[in-house]
Backbone and ligand atoms as CSV (ligand in chain L), in Angstrom:
chain,resi,resn,atom,element,x,y,z
A,1,UNK,N,N,17.576,-3.486,11.907
A,1,UNK,CA,C,18.252,-3.474,10.596
A,1,UNK,C,C,17.442,-2.638,9.601
A,2,UNK,N,N,18.081,-1.750,8.887
A,2,UNK,CA,C,17.347,-1.020,7.840
A,2,UNK,C,C,17.477,-1.775,6.528
A,3,UNK,N,N,16.392,-1.784,5.788
A,3,UNK,CA,C,16.440,-2.390,4.466
A,3,UNK,C,C,16.125,-1.297,3.463
A,4,UNK,N,N,16.349,-1.582,2.202
A,4,UNK,CA,C,16.027,-0.595,1.164
A,4,UNK,C,C,14.752,-0.996,0.432
A,5,UNK,N,N,13.870,-1.731,1.122
A,5,UNK,CA,C,12.631,-2.161,0.485
A,5,UNK,C,C,11.415,-1.790,1.321
A,6,UNK,N,N,10.309,-1.558,0.612
A,6,UNK,CA,C,9.043,-1.364,1.294
A,6,UNK,C,C,7.953,-2.101,0.537
A,7,UNK,N,N,6.777,-2.210,1.161
A,7,UNK,CA,C,5.660,-2.925,0.542
A,7,UNK,C,C,4.502,-1.955,0.345
A,8,UNK,N,N,3.816,-2.065,-0.795
A,8,UNK,CA,C,2.668,-1.203,-1.056
A,8,UNK,C,C,1.503,-1.980,-1.641
A,9,UNK,N,N,0.295,-1.437,-1.467
A,9,UNK,CA,C,-0.873,-1.904,-2.213
A,9,UNK,C,C,-1.563,-0.680,-2.797
A,10,UNK,N,N,-1.986,-0.796,-4.058
A,10,UNK,CA,C,-2.942,0.168,-4.611
A,10,UNK,C,C,-4.299,-0.422,-4.251
A,11,UNK,N,N,-5.057,0.301,-3.416
A,11,UNK,CA,C,-6.253,-0.264,-2.782
A,11,UNK,C,C,-7.447,-0.297,-3.749
A,12,UNK,N,N,-8.512,-1.040,-3.367
A,12,UNK,CA,C,-9.653,-1.228,-4.282
A,12,UNK,C,C,-10.282,0.065,-4.809
A,13,UNK,N,N,-10.300,1.132,-4.002
A,13,UNK,CA,C,-10.890,2.399,-4.486
A,13,UNK,C,C,-10.090,2.942,-5.664
A,14,UNK,N,N,-8.774,2.976,-5.529
A,14,UNK,CA,C,-7.930,3.556,-6.570
A,14,UNK,C,C,-7.921,2.687,-7.832
A,15,UNK,N,N,-7.956,1.365,-7.652
A,15,UNK,CA,C,-8.028,0.474,-8.825
A,15,UNK,C,C,-9.351,0.715,-9.549
A,16,UNK,N,N,-10.475,0.727,-8.794
A,16,UNK,CA,C,-11.798,0.905,-9.417
A,16,UNK,C,C,-11.917,2.265,-10.099
A,17,UNK,N,N,-11.226,3.271,-9.558
A,17,UNK,CA,C,-11.316,4.618,-10.134
A,17,UNK,C,C,-10.317,4.856,-11.269
A,18,UNK,N,N,-9.598,3.813,-11.677
A,18,UNK,CA,C,-8.711,3.928,-12.845
A,18,UNK,C,C,-7.381,4.593,-12.570
A,19,UNK,N,N,-6.890,4.514,-11.322
A,19,UNK,CA,C,-5.665,5.233,-10.979
A,19,UNK,C,C,-4.408,4.369,-10.904
A,20,UNK,N,N,-4.467,3.123,-11.368
A,20,UNK,CA,C,-3.249,2.281,-11.294
A,20,UNK,C,C,-2.100,2.961,-12.034
A,21,UNK,N,N,-2.344,3.386,-13.264
A,21,UNK,CA,C,-1.275,3.983,-14.081
A,21,UNK,C,C,-0.715,5.243,-13.444
A,22,UNK,N,N,-1.599,6.126,-12.989
A,22,UNK,CA,C,-1.158,7.385,-12.374
A,22,UNK,C,C,-0.314,7.142,-11.139
A,23,UNK,N,N,-0.732,6.184,-10.323
A,23,UNK,CA,C,-0.001,5.908,-9.074
A,23,UNK,C,C,1.344,5.243,-9.368
A,24,UNK,N,N,1.364,4.294,-10.302
A,24,UNK,CA,C,2.657,3.656,-10.637
A,24,UNK,C,C,3.628,4.679,-11.223
A,25,UNK,N,N,3.101,5.638,-11.986
A,25,UNK,CA,C,3.961,6.684,-12.542
A,25,UNK,C,C,4.571,7.530,-11.419
A,26,UNK,N,N,3.761,7.889,-10.420
A,26,UNK,CA,C,4.291,8.654,-9.277
A,26,UNK,C,C,5.391,7.857,-8.567
A,27,UNK,N,N,5.151,6.553,-8.408
A,27,UNK,CA,C,6.094,5.709,-7.672
A,27,UNK,C,C,7.428,5.587,-8.422
A,28,UNK,N,N,7.350,5.299,-9.701
A,28,UNK,CA,C,8.610,5.102,-10.440
A,28,UNK,C,C,9.301,6.446,-10.688
A,29,UNK,N,N,8.532,7.515,-10.881
A,29,UNK,CA,C,9.137,8.843,-11.072
A,29,UNK,C,C,9.873,9.301,-9.816
A,30,UNK,N,N,9.438,8.811,-8.655
A,30,UNK,CA,C,10.106,9.175,-7.396
A,30,UNK,C,C,11.351,8.327,-7.146
A,31,UNK,N,N,11.676,7.440,-8.077
A,31,UNK,CA,C,12.933,6.682,-7.961
A,31,UNK,C,C,12.810,5.304,-7.357
A,32,UNK,N,N,11.582,4.834,-7.150
A,32,UNK,CA,C,11.413,3.468,-6.634
A,32,UNK,C,C,11.459,2.474,-7.789
A,33,UNK,N,N,12.162,1.376,-7.551
A,33,UNK,CA,C,12.209,0.276,-8.521
A,33,UNK,C,C,11.228,-0.799,-8.059
A,34,UNK,N,N,10.416,-1.310,-8.991
A,34,UNK,CA,C,9.467,-2.374,-8.642
A,34,UNK,C,C,10.207,-3.711,-8.713
A,35,UNK,N,N,10.288,-4.416,-7.576
A,35,UNK,CA,C,10.988,-5.706,-7.579
A,35,UNK,C,C,10.025,-6.899,-7.503
A,36,UNK,N,N,8.735,-6.613,-7.232
A,36,UNK,CA,C,7.682,-7.643,-7.278
A,36,UNK,C,C,6.369,-6.913,-7.468
A,37,UNK,N,N,5.439,-7.521,-8.249
A,37,UNK,CA,C,4.140,-6.864,-8.414
A,37,UNK,C,C,3.095,-7.881,-8.847
A,38,UNK,N,N,1.850,-7.741,-8.296
A,38,UNK,CA,C,0.745,-8.584,-8.770
A,38,UNK,C,C,-0.602,-7.885,-8.646
A,39,UNK,N,N,-1.522,-8.283,-9.564
A,39,UNK,CA,C,-2.903,-7.813,-9.569
A,39,UNK,C,C,-3.706,-8.941,-8.965
A,40,UNK,N,N,-4.382,-8.681,-7.842
A,40,UNK,CA,C,-4.998,-9.775,-7.100
A,40,UNK,C,C,-6.163,-9.243,-6.267
A,41,UNK,N,N,-6.886,-10.130,-5.619
A,41,UNK,CA,C,-7.952,-9.690,-4.710
A,41,UNK,C,C,-7.780,-10.398,-3.374
A,42,UNK,N,N,-7.847,-9.660,-2.290
A,42,UNK,CA,C,-7.677,-10.246,-0.964
A,42,UNK,C,C,-8.950,-10.987,-0.560
A,43,UNK,N,N,-8.778,-12.145,0.056
A,43,UNK,CA,C,-9.907,-12.826,0.688
A,43,UNK,C,C,-10.150,-12.145,2.038
A,44,UNK,N,N,-11.297,-12.460,2.643
A,44,UNK,CA,C,-11.605,-11.934,3.965
A,44,UNK,C,C,-10.518,-12.330,4.967
A,45,UNK,N,N,-10.109,-13.560,4.875
A,45,UNK,CA,C,-9.088,-14.071,5.788
A,45,UNK,C,C,-7.746,-13.356,5.589
A,46,UNK,N,N,-7.386,-13.135,4.312
A,46,UNK,CA,C,-6.150,-12.388,4.017
A,46,UNK,C,C,-6.184,-11.010,4.679
A,47,UNK,N,N,-7.294,-10.297,4.464
A,47,UNK,CA,C,-7.395,-8.915,4.958
A,47,UNK,C,C,-7.387,-8.895,6.488
A,48,UNK,N,N,-8.074,-9.857,7.098
A,48,UNK,CA,C,-8.092,-9.912,8.572
A,48,UNK,C,C,-6.691,-10.160,9.113
A,49,UNK,N,N,-5.939,-11.006,8.418
A,49,UNK,CA,C,-4.590,-11.312,8.883
A,49,UNK,C,C,-3.643,-10.130,8.626
A,50,UNK,N,N,-3.747,-9.553,7.422
A,50,UNK,CA,C,-2.859,-8.444,7.068
A,50,UNK,C,C,-3.031,-7.276,8.039
A,51,UNK,N,N,-4.283,-6.982,8.412
A,51,UNK,CA,C,-4.579,-5.844,9.278
A,51,UNK,C,C,-4.829,-6.263,10.729
A,52,UNK,N,N,-4.314,-7.416,11.138
A,52,UNK,CA,C,-4.577,-7.953,12.482
A,52,UNK,C,C,-4.245,-6.945,13.589
A,53,UNK,N,N,-3.254,-6.108,13.362
A,53,UNK,CA,C,-2.865,-5.112,14.366
A,53,UNK,C,C,-4.022,-4.150,14.681
A,54,UNK,N,N,-4.953,-4.003,13.739
A,54,UNK,CA,C,-6.091,-3.084,13.928
A,54,UNK,C,C,-7.362,-3.793,14.398
A,55,UNK,N,N,-7.275,-5.082,14.788
A,55,UNK,CA,C,-8.516,-5.836,14.990
A,55,UNK,C,C,-9.400,-5.312,16.116
A,56,UNK,N,N,-8.801,-4.577,17.067
A,56,UNK,CA,C,-9.626,-4.012,18.153
A,56,UNK,C,C,-10.175,-2.631,17.814
A,57,UNK,N,N,-9.789,-2.069,16.677
A,57,UNK,CA,C,-10.240,-0.711,16.333
A,57,UNK,C,C,-11.682,-0.753,15.846
A,58,UNK,N,N,-12.446,0.310,16.094
A,58,UNK,CA,C,-13.868,0.309,15.717
A,58,UNK,C,C,-14.092,0.164,14.207
A,59,UNK,N,N,-13.090,0.540,13.400
A,59,UNK,CA,C,-13.280,0.506,11.952
A,59,UNK,C,C,-12.783,-0.793,11.304
A,60,UNK,N,N,-12.401,-1.786,12.134
A,60,UNK,CA,C,-11.798,-3.002,11.578
A,60,UNK,C,C,-12.715,-3.702,10.548
A,61,UNK,N,N,-13.991,-3.844,10.901
A,61,UNK,CA,C,-14.932,-4.509,9.988
A,61,UNK,C,C,-15.048,-3.777,8.660
A,62,UNK,N,N,-15.145,-2.451,8.750
A,62,UNK,CA,C,-15.233,-1.618,7.538
A,62,UNK,C,C,-13.966,-1.753,6.696
A,63,UNK,N,N,-12.829,-1.788,7.385
A,63,UNK,CA,C,-11.542,-1.883,6.686
A,63,UNK,C,C,-11.445,-3.210,5.916
A,64,UNK,N,N,-11.840,-4.299,6.555
A,64,UNK,CA,C,-11.788,-5.611,5.897
A,64,UNK,C,C,-12.765,-5.647,4.719
A,65,UNK,N,N,-13.947,-5.096,4.931
A,65,UNK,CA,C,-14.953,-5.028,3.854
A,65,UNK,C,C,-14.403,-4.260,2.650
A,66,UNK,N,N,-13.825,-3.102,2.919
A,66,UNK,CA,C,-13.260,-2.247,1.866
A,66,UNK,C,C,-12.126,-2.957,1.123
A,67,UNK,N,N,-11.188,-3.536,1.869
A,67,UNK,CA,C,-9.994,-4.096,1.238
A,67,UNK,C,C,-10.271,-5.371,0.439
A,68,UNK,N,N,-11.461,-5.965,0.645
A,68,UNK,CA,C,-11.788,-7.208,-0.067
A,68,UNK,C,C,-12.811,-6.985,-1.180
A,69,UNK,N,N,-13.263,-5.762,-1.360
A,69,UNK,CA,C,-14.403,-5.570,-2.271
A,69,UNK,C,C,-14.033,-5.565,-3.754
A,70,UNK,N,N,-12.764,-5.504,-4.068
A,70,UNK,CA,C,-12.348,-5.515,-5.469
A,70,UNK,C,C,-10.856,-5.762,-5.551
A,71,UNK,N,N,-10.335,-5.835,-6.783
A,71,UNK,CA,C,-8.909,-6.120,-6.934
A,71,UNK,C,C,-8.002,-5.003,-6.424
A,72,UNK,N,N,-6.795,-5.402,-6.111
A,72,UNK,CA,C,-5.726,-4.483,-5.685
A,72,UNK,C,C,-4.488,-4.773,-6.534
A,73,UNK,N,N,-3.518,-3.873,-6.462
A,73,UNK,CA,C,-2.182,-4.160,-6.987
A,73,UNK,C,C,-1.247,-4.143,-5.782
A,74,UNK,N,N,-0.523,-5.225,-5.568
A,74,UNK,CA,C,0.452,-5.235,-4.476
A,74,UNK,C,C,1.849,-5.251,-5.077
A,75,UNK,N,N,2.797,-4.641,-4.391
A,75,UNK,CA,C,4.157,-4.554,-4.938
A,75,UNK,C,C,5.191,-4.382,-3.835
A,76,UNK,N,N,6.397,-4.840,-4.128
A,76,UNK,CA,C,7.559,-4.547,-3.290
A,76,UNK,C,C,8.424,-3.547,-4.054
A,77,UNK,N,N,8.827,-2.497,-3.372
A,77,UNK,CA,C,9.563,-1.393,-3.994
A,77,UNK,C,C,10.940,-1.257,-3.369
A,78,UNK,N,N,11.908,-0.863,-4.189
A,78,UNK,CA,C,13.289,-0.732,-3.715
A,78,UNK,C,C,13.817,0.674,-3.968
A,79,UNK,N,N,14.464,1.201,-2.963
A,79,UNK,CA,C,15.080,2.547,-3.051
A,79,UNK,C,C,15.830,2.760,-1.742
A,80,UNK,N,N,16.859,3.594,-1.738
A,80,UNK,CA,C,17.478,3.940,-0.456
A,80,UNK,C,C,16.416,4.544,0.441
A,81,UNK,N,N,16.425,4.188,1.709
A,81,UNK,CA,C,15.488,4.777,2.680
A,81,UNK,C,C,14.026,4.570,2.260
A,82,UNK,N,N,13.738,3.377,1.726
A,82,UNK,CA,C,12.451,3.118,1.063
A,82,UNK,C,C,11.228,3.373,1.948
A,83,UNK,N,N,11.244,2.862,3.184
A,83,UNK,CA,C,10.039,2.958,4.029
A,83,UNK,C,C,9.680,4.423,4.284
A,84,UNK,N,N,10.660,5.197,4.740
A,84,UNK,CA,C,10.403,6.599,5.085
A,84,UNK,C,C,10.066,7.419,3.837
A,85,UNK,N,N,10.825,7.224,2.775
A,85,UNK,CA,C,10.577,8.013,1.563
A,85,UNK,C,C,9.217,7.681,0.958
A,86,UNK,N,N,8.803,6.417,1.061
A,86,UNK,CA,C,7.504,6.056,0.487
A,86,UNK,C,C,6.369,6.627,1.323
A,87,UNK,N,N,6.515,6.625,2.647
A,87,UNK,CA,C,5.483,7.245,3.497
A,87,UNK,C,C,5.360,8.736,3.161
A,88,UNK,N,N,6.474,9.384,2.872
A,88,UNK,CA,C,6.420,10.799,2.490
A,88,UNK,C,C,5.703,10.960,1.143
A,89,UNK,N,N,5.970,10.048,0.228
A,89,UNK,CA,C,5.349,10.127,-1.103
A,89,UNK,C,C,3.842,9.903,-1.044
A,90,UNK,N,N,3.371,9.024,-0.145
A,90,UNK,CA,C,1.918,8.754,-0.109
A,90,UNK,C,C,1.177,9.801,0.722
A,91,UNK,N,N,1.789,10.392,1.718
A,91,UNK,CA,C,1.133,11.425,2.515
A,91,UNK,C,C,0.346,10.865,3.689
A,92,UNK,N,N,-0.293,11.752,4.442
A,92,UNK,CA,C,-1.003,11.390,5.672
A,92,UNK,C,C,-2.138,10.406,5.398
A,93,UNK,N,N,-2.468,9.601,6.432
A,93,UNK,CA,C,-3.551,8.613,6.331
A,93,UNK,C,C,-4.842,9.271,5.846
A,94,UNK,N,N,-5.152,10.437,6.417
A,94,UNK,CA,C,-6.341,11.180,6.003
A,94,UNK,C,C,-5.960,12.127,4.856
A,95,UNK,N,N,-6.491,11.919,3.662
A,95,UNK,CA,C,-6.068,12.748,2.522
A,95,UNK,C,C,-6.333,14.234,2.727
A,96,UNK,N,N,-7.294,14.554,3.608
A,96,UNK,CA,C,-7.563,15.974,3.891
A,96,UNK,C,C,-6.349,16.611,4.561
A,97,UNK,N,N,-5.516,15.794,5.194
A,97,UNK,CA,C,-4.320,16.307,5.877
A,97,UNK,C,C,-3.041,16.038,5.092
A,98,UNK,N,N,-3.167,15.409,3.941
A,98,UNK,CA,C,-1.975,15.038,3.154
A,98,UNK,C,C,-1.438,16.248,2.384
A,99,UNK,N,N,-0.116,16.301,2.262
A,99,UNK,CA,C,0.521,17.427,1.571
A,99,UNK,C,C,0.203,17.395,0.075
A,100,UNK,N,N,0.223,18.583,-0.534
A,100,UNK,CA,C,0.038,18.708,-1.984
A,100,UNK,C,C,1.038,17.828,-2.720
A,101,UNK,N,N,0.592,17.187,-3.777
A,101,UNK,CA,C,1.492,16.390,-4.603
A,101,UNK,C,C,1.671,14.969,-4.112
A,102,UNK,N,N,1.190,14.647,-2.903
A,102,UNK,CA,C,1.302,13.265,-2.419
A,102,UNK,C,C,0.226,12.404,-3.096
A,103,UNK,N,N,0.484,11.102,-3.102
A,103,UNK,CA,C,-0.435,10.182,-3.790
A,103,UNK,C,C,-1.821,10.223,-3.152
A,104,UNK,N,N,-1.883,10.259,-1.829
A,104,UNK,CA,C,-3.206,10.289,-1.187
A,104,UNK,C,C,-3.915,11.611,-1.459
A,105,UNK,N,N,-3.188,12.713,-1.483
A,105,UNK,CA,C,-3.816,13.998,-1.810
A,105,UNK,C,C,-4.409,13.940,-3.216
A,106,UNK,N,N,-3.689,13.319,-4.126
A,106,UNK,CA,C,-4.124,13.301,-5.530
A,106,UNK,C,C,-5.235,12.280,-5.792
A,107,UNK,N,N,-5.169,11.117,-5.110
A,107,UNK,CA,C,-6.035,10.009,-5.533
A,107,UNK,C,C,-6.966,9.439,-4.466
A,108,UNK,N,N,-6.793,9.811,-3.198
A,108,UNK,CA,C,-7.622,9.199,-2.155
A,108,UNK,C,C,-8.955,9.922,-2.019
A,109,UNK,N,N,-9.934,9.197,-1.484
A,109,UNK,CA,C,-11.270,9.757,-1.267
A,109,UNK,C,C,-11.398,10.286,0.158
A,110,UNK,N,N,-11.090,9.447,1.130
A,110,UNK,CA,C,-11.185,9.861,2.540
A,110,UNK,C,C,-10.281,8.976,3.393
A,111,UNK,N,N,-10.386,9.114,4.710
A,111,UNK,CA,C,-9.460,8.400,5.608
A,111,UNK,C,C,-9.577,6.878,5.467
A,112,UNK,N,N,-10.747,6.384,5.084
A,112,UNK,CA,C,-10.945,4.943,4.926
A,112,UNK,C,C,-10.471,4.479,3.548
A,113,UNK,N,N,-10.905,5.190,2.524
A,113,UNK,CA,C,-10.592,4.794,1.140
A,113,UNK,C,C,-9.459,5.692,0.660
A,114,UNK,N,N,-8.263,5.348,1.122
A,114,UNK,CA,C,-7.148,6.276,0.928
A,114,UNK,C,C,-6.106,5.803,-0.089
A,115,UNK,N,N,-6.565,5.061,-1.073
A,115,UNK,CA,C,-5.829,4.797,-2.328
A,115,UNK,C,C,-4.619,3.870,-2.249
A,116,UNK,N,N,-3.783,4.037,-1.225
A,116,UNK,CA,C,-2.557,3.235,-1.169
A,116,UNK,C,C,-2.187,2.855,0.259
A,117,UNK,N,N,-1.482,1.749,0.359
A,117,UNK,CA,C,-0.847,1.328,1.610
A,117,UNK,C,C,0.656,1.513,1.478
A,118,UNK,N,N,1.307,1.853,2.577
A,118,UNK,CA,C,2.766,1.861,2.625
A,118,UNK,C,C,3.216,1.361,3.978
A,119,UNK,N,N,4.162,0.430,4.015
A,119,UNK,CA,C,4.647,-0.132,5.290
A,119,UNK,C,C,5.143,0.989,6.194
A,120,UNK,N,N,4.978,0.784,7.528
A,120,UNK,CA,C,5.386,1.840,8.455
A,120,UNK,C,C,6.723,1.567,9.143
A,121,UNK,N,N,7.359,0.439,8.839
A,121,UNK,CA,C,8.684,0.156,9.415
A,121,UNK,C,C,9.374,-0.878,8.520
A,122,UNK,N,N,10.685,-0.978,8.678
A,122,UNK,CA,C,11.426,-1.989,7.907
A,122,UNK,C,C,10.949,-3.389,8.266
A,123,UNK,N,N,10.693,-3.593,9.563
A,123,UNK,CA,C,10.245,-4.912,10.021
A,123,UNK,C,C,8.911,-5.285,9.348
A,124,UNK,N,N,7.964,-4.335,9.361
A,124,UNK,CA,C,6.674,-4.624,8.727
A,124,UNK,C,C,6.788,-4.749,7.218
A,125,UNK,N,N,7.693,-4.004,6.600
A,125,UNK,CA,C,7.891,-4.130,5.149
A,125,UNK,C,C,8.283,-5.564,4.801
A,126,UNK,N,N,9.159,-6.144,5.603
A,126,UNK,CA,C,9.601,-7.519,5.364
A,126,UNK,C,C,8.457,-8.512,5.573
A,127,UNK,N,N,7.712,-8.325,6.672
A,127,UNK,CA,C,6.592,-9.228,6.984
A,127,UNK,C,C,5.517,-9.120,5.895
A,128,UNK,N,N,5.161,-7.899,5.520
A,128,UNK,CA,C,4.083,-7.684,4.551
A,128,UNK,C,C,4.474,-8.175,3.157
A,129,UNK,N,N,5.723,-7.942,2.773
A,129,UNK,CA,C,6.191,-8.430,1.476
A,129,UNK,C,C,6.121,-9.947,1.410
A,130,UNK,N,N,6.527,-10.594,2.502
A,130,UNK,CA,C,6.517,-12.066,2.545
A,130,UNK,C,C,5.092,-12.616,2.609
A,131,UNK,N,N,4.156,-11.823,3.124
A,131,UNK,CA,C,2.753,-12.245,3.175
A,131,UNK,C,C,2.178,-12.332,1.758
A,132,UNK,N,N,2.605,-11.440,0.879
A,132,UNK,CA,C,2.037,-11.346,-0.474
A,132,UNK,C,C,2.837,-12.060,-1.551
A,133,UNK,N,N,4.146,-12.258,-1.330
A,133,UNK,CA,C,4.991,-12.794,-2.401
A,133,UNK,C,C,5.873,-13.930,-1.897
A,134,UNK,N,N,6.030,-14.936,-2.747
A,134,UNK,CA,C,7.012,-15.983,-2.448
A,134,UNK,C,C,8.373,-15.498,-2.950
A,135,UNK,N,N,9.420,-16.122,-2.498
A,135,UNK,CA,C,10.778,-15.740,-2.902
A,135,UNK,C,C,10.950,-15.727,-4.415
A,136,UNK,N,N,10.293,-16.667,-5.113
A,136,UNK,CA,C,10.448,-16.771,-6.567
A,136,UNK,C,C,9.783,-15.628,-7.322
A,137,UNK,N,N,8.922,-14.871,-6.633
A,137,UNK,CA,C,8.215,-13.763,-7.298
A,137,UNK,C,C,8.905,-12.412,-7.084
A,138,UNK,N,N,10.036,-12.435,-6.374
A,138,UNK,CA,C,10.730,-11.177,-6.047
A,138,UNK,C,C,12.040,-11.141,-6.814
A,139,UNK,N,N,12.292,-10.010,-7.517
A,139,UNK,CA,C,13.485,-9.904,-8.375
A,139,UNK,C,C,14.439,-8.825,-7.915
L,1,GDP,P1,P,-1.727,4.070,7.417
L,1,GDP,O1,O,-0.488,3.443,8.009
L,1,GDP,O2,O,-1.504,5.492,6.978
L,1,GDP,O3,O,-2.348,3.235,6.307
L,1,GDP,O4,O,-2.829,4.174,8.578
L,1,GDP,P2,P,-3.256,3.189,9.757
L,1,GDP,O5,O,-2.251,2.079,9.935
L,1,GDP,O6,O,-3.604,4.031,10.927
L,1,GDP,O7,O,-4.640,2.562,9.237
L,1,GDP,C1,C,-4.658,1.504,8.307
L,1,GDP,C2,C,-5.781,1.736,7.333
L,1,GDP,O8,O,-7.043,1.656,8.015
L,1,GDP,C3,C,-5.810,3.131,6.682
L,1,GDP,O9,O,-4.901,3.255,5.610
L,1,GDP,C4,C,-7.253,3.242,6.239
L,1,GDP,O10,O,-7.521,2.519,5.021
L,1,GDP,C5,C,-7.978,2.536,7.388
L,1,GDP,N1,N,-8.446,3.509,8.392
L,1,GDP,C6,C,-7.701,4.304,9.218
L,1,GDP,N2,N,-8.491,5.076,9.995
L,1,GDP,C7,C,-9.771,4.751,9.653
L,1,GDP,C8,C,-11.059,5.190,10.111
L,1,GDP,O11,O,-11.173,6.049,10.989
L,1,GDP,N3,N,-12.159,4.605,9.524
L,1,GDP,C9,C,-12.063,3.650,8.565
L,1,GDP,N4,N,-13.190,3.127,8.038
L,1,GDP,N5,N,-10.868,3.200,8.102
L,1,GDP,C10,C,-9.735,3.756,8.634
């Protein structure tokens, strides 16, 4: 089933570097509507669970350390073709390979500290959104 929603996080690097406003402007200017949003910090357990699919990867420990080191902004976004269009807007995982004008090209530091998360499928968008928000927090 395709949905018109995706899930994002502005990661600790981008929050610490003062890019919340710039990134939200890119998101809303691209036609995404924010239907849920919060400023929060992930616990170690949250990050381990959220990224469980990567637990066998060599960078898992670093990833959990990074994602828990400071506050993030998490949000659910709505737009036609949300998952695919948002992945295009954020650009490649490694900002060195991201296209000009993408959020990661503009705001990411490197492949680890890459400024934003974007769901990679409709199924994961639903799971990730439900991990961060209760039904009452989504409009
Ligand atoms: P995404 O879907 O573009 O976010 O990329 P992946 O699902 O492959 O990886 C998830 C996240 O793990 C990335 O967004 C990075 O924050 C982090 N990551 C990916 N590759 C590396 C790596 O080689 N080293 C480290 N430290 N982190 C990585």
